[in-house]
C-alpha positions in Angstrom: 91.9 73.1 48.0 91.4 74.4 51.6 93.6 71.4 52.7 96.6 72.6 50.6 96.3 76.2 52.0 96.3 75.0 55.6 99.2 72.7 55.0 101.2 75.6 53.6 100.4 77.8 56.5 101.6 75.1 59.0 104.8 74.7 57.1 105.4 78.5 57.1 104.7 78.7 60.9 107.0 75.7 61.5 109.7 77.4 59.5 109.4 80.6 61.5 109.4 78.7 64.9 112.5 76.7 63.9 114.3 79.9 62.8 113.6 81.4 66.2 114.9 78.3 68.0 118.0 78.2 65.9 118.7 81.9 66.5 118.3 81.5 70.2 120.6 78.4 70.2 123.3 80.3 68.2 123.0 83.3 70.6 123.6 81.0 73.6 126.5 79.2 71.9 128.1 82.6 71.0 127.8 83.9 74.6 129.2 80.6 76.0 132.2 80.8 73.7 132.9 84.4 74.5 132.7 83.7 78.3 135.1 80.8 77.8 137.6 83.0 76.0 137.3 85.8 78.6 137.8 83.2 81.4 141.0 81.9 79.7 142.4 85.4 79.2 141.7 86.3 82.8 143.5 83.1 83.9 146.5 83.8 81.7 146.7 87.4 82.9 146.6 86.3 86.5 149.4 83.8 85.9 151.5 86.4 84.2 151.0 88.9 87.0 152.0 86.2 89.6 155.2 85.4 87.6 156.1 89.1 87.3 155.5 89.6 91.0 157.7 86.6 91.8 160.5 88.0 89.7 160.3 91.3 91.4 160.3 89.6 94.8 163.4 87.6 93.9 165.2 90.7 92.6 164.4 92.6 95.8 165.5 89.6 97.9 168.8 89.4 95.9 169.3 93.2 96.5 168.7 92.8 100.2 171.1 89.9 100.6 174.0 90.7 98.4 173.7 94.3 97.2 173.8 94.3 93.3 173.2 90.8 91.9 175.4 89.3 89.3 174.3 90.1 85.7 172.6 93.3 86.8 172.5 96.2 84.4 174.9 98.9 85.6 175.9 102.2 84.0 179.5 102.7 83.0 180.4 106.0 81.4 177.0 106.4 79.8 176.9 102.9 78.4 174.7 100.2 79.9 176.2 96.8 80.4 174.7 93.6 81.7 
């Protein structure tokens, strides 16, 4: 009868240890996934900023070389046209 009790205790301890290992693994996986998402968002944000900056530079260059570029929005009698 003592043999059965020890066997049950070992099983319970093993279950607790495995639960801890699984919890740690899930925590690491979650952190890794969130880091990946943040990295991708930062990369996309950087690309969007560079594209916007390029557009502004092109618009300023067009204004410097030819005044008002074709297709610019101008105000005519309170109505905007493009």
